[in-house]
Residue, then its C-alpha position, 0 to 999 in steps of 0.5 A: m508483487l506476484n510471486a513466481k509460483k503464482i505466475e507459473d500456476i496461471a500459465r499452467q492453467v492456460t496450458d492445461s486448457i489446451p487439447p492434448g495433441l497440442k502439447t508441444i505448442a502448449n509447452d512453448l505457449e506456457d514459457k511465452t505466457k510466463t515471460v509475458l506475464q512476468r514482464k507485464l506484471s513487473q511494469l505494474d506498481v503493485v505490492t503484496r498483500e503483506e506489504f499493504d497490511v503493514q502500510t495500513q497499520v503504519l497509516i493507522k498509527t500515523r493518523a492516531q499520532l496526528s490526531m493527538l498532535e492536533n489536539k495538543i496544539a489546540e490546547l497549547e494555542e488556547r493556553l497561549q490565547e489565555k495568557q495573552l489575554a491575562e497579560k493584556e488585562v494586567s497591562e491595562d490596569 
């Protein structure tokens, strides 16, 4: 989620773009802009860049483990099949 500092910066940029004669209105606008931005941003399902990067690393590790387990299962299935073939040959003799 965006932090309060970022929201204040956005609101301040909006306020700074208003002519000096309208500063009292601008101050009200800044407060209302902050409120609206905070409300709307809180409704969004967003994460910080740090949280995103952490989850990306977790996903990379998970994919590596999944690949390793898939290989191991394939190897075990192959061994089992070989064992079953060997047992079948022995029972036929």
